[in-house]
N, C-alpha and C positions, 0 to 999 in steps of 0.2 A: 253865853250868847245863845246857845241852842236850846236851853231849858229842857234838855233831855228828849225833845221831840225829834221825830224824823224830819229830814228836809223835804220841802215841797219839790217834787220831781217835775221839771218842766221840759217838754220836748219842743225845740225850735226847729221848724221845717222851713229852711231858708237857703237859697242858692247863692246869695251874695255874701262873701266873706266880710265885707265892710259892715253890712247890716248885722251880721252875727256878732262881730266885735263890739259894735255900738250897743246892741241888746245886752250882751254879757256885761259890759261896763255899766250900763244904766241899772241893771238888776243888782250888780255888786254894791251899788250905792244904797239900795233899799235895805229895809230892816228885817226882811224875811229870810230865814235860813232855807236855802234852796240849792238844788243841783240842776244845772242846765245841760241838757243833752242836745247835740246839734246833728241834724242830717241835712244833706244838700239837695235831695230830690224826692219826688213822690214815691218812687219805688223803695228807697231806703226808709222812708217814713212808715210804709206799711210793713216792711221787714222788721223794723224796730217795734212797732205796735203789736205785731203777731209773734214777736220774740223768736225770729227765725235766723238761721245762719250766724253771722258774726254778732247778732243781737240776741242770741239765745238766753243770755244771763242778765240782760238789762232790766231795770225796774219798770213797772208800769207807770206812765206819766200821770200826774194829778191834773195837768192842764197842758194843752197844745197851742202853741203860737204858730199859725200856718200862713205862709205866703201863698198866693194863688198862682202866680206865674212861675212854674217850676219845670225843670227838664224831666224827661222820661215819663213822668205821670203828673199831670196837672193838679194843682191844689184843689180844684173843684171836684175832680175824681177822687182824690184822697178824702175829702170831706164827705162825699157821698158814701164811700166805702166805710168810713168810721161810723157814720150815723146809721148805717144799715146793718152794722154788726152788733149783735146782742151783747157781746162782752166788752165792746168799746164805746158804745153810743152815749154812755153817761159821762164820759170824759169831756169837760168843757173845751170847746175849740174857739179860740180867738183868732179870727182872720185878720192878719196884719199885712197889708199890701199897699202897693202904690196906686192901684186902680181906684178911680173915683166913679167908674161907669155904673150908672143906675142898674143896668142889667146884672152886673156882678153882685151888687148889693142885694138885689132881689133874689137872685139865684142862690146865693150862699145862705140867706135866711130861709129860703124854701128848702134848702138841704139841711136845715136845723143847726146852722152855726150859732154859737152862743152870743157872739157880737162881731161887729165888723169895724175895723179901725183902719183909716187911711194913713199910711206912713208919710210923714212930712219929709220934704226933700232937705230942708234946713236941719243941720246937725243938732243944734240946741233943742229945737222943737221935737225932733225924733227922740231925744233922751227924755224930754218931758212926757211924751206919749208912752214910752216904755215904763217910766216910773209910775204913771197913772194906772197902767195895766197892773203893775206890781201892787200898788196900794189897793186898788179895787178888788182884783181877783185873788190876791194872796193874803190880804189883810182883812178886808171887809166881808167878802163872800164866804159862805160855808161851802167847801168843795165836797162832792160825794166821797164816801169812803173809798180808799184806793184798794181795788181788788175786783174780782169777777162777780 
């Protein structure tokens, strides 16, 4: 099943355990060999990405799924920090959030998000959205080489 390839490393930045479970489940159904890492707030996200503290030995993610409304450090701040950091800015960031606000869409694209996806409230539609992200970003798109 793995074809000898390394798994796609996915960082999910999401404070809602239900959405984490659904994302994990939807990705499990996909065809791509991946490892999902989950952090619950913006501070943990930056610690993970900078490989500090408890995250000193974690792999660098190939792609980030980022919620905007996070405790401690907002997703918009996390996005801005990622995209202004020379060693992180090439990691694709998919904003996956409940916000449909035009200002959020514009601001995240201005901060160089790679795409903006609104989370459906409906369970089945949520799974369809995550699977679509899986197919597009992990199957069709060529991701940048993982490394600095």
